[in-house]
N, C-alpha and C positions, 0 to 999 in steps of 0.2 A: 452319403447318398451313392447308391450304386449306378453303374451304367444302364441296367434294366429300367430303373426309376427315372433316369433322364430320357432316355429314348422314350417311355412311356409317357412322360411330360410334354416332349417335343411332338409327338404324335397328336397328343389332346391339342395343343397348341395349332397345329397345323389344321386338324379337323375344324376346330372352331373358326379359325381364318377362313377356311375353303367356304363354310356356311356365311359368314360375315361378308366377304367380297364377291363371291361368284365368278371371278375372273381376273385376269392380268390384264390392264392397258397401258401400252406404251405407243409412243409418236414418232414418225420417222419425217425426215423434211426429204424431198426429191426435187430436183431441178427440174422444170418443165421448159423452160425458154432460156436460150444462151446464144444471144445474136449480141456480138461486138460487147458494146456497154450496156447492153439491156440484158438483165437478168431476172427471172422469176422463179420463185420457190414455193412449192406446196408442201404443207403439214398435212399427214394422213395419220389418223388414229387407228391402231390394230389391238384387237383384243382376243386373247388367248383364253378362252372359257373354261371354267373348271366347274364339274358337273357335281352336284349336291351328293350323288354317292360317292364320290371322292372323298368329301368331309366326313360323310357318315363311316366309311371305312376306316379312316385315320383315326377318327374319334373312339369308334368301338374297339380298335387294336389297341390303342393307347390305354382304354379304360380295362380290357383283359390282360394286358401287359403288367398294368398297375396291381390289379386283384392277384393275379397269379405271383406276381414278386412278393406282395404283403402275406399270402399263405405260406409261401415256403422260407420265409423270414421268420415265422412264428413257431 
């Protein structure tokens, strides 16, 4: 399996995952009160959106690279 094939398969996988999840969510913890022995924390969720066009471009690029690789090897 060549380098182009591996890159093509990774692009296809990234494209499928981008369509499936639509974004990455992570949680941060922030201290809002710190008065002597009294402490209060708040958990906030943040989302990094992934546009569907990114998934489409990655999927199309991976398929194109895979097809071009197959044609050049035969």
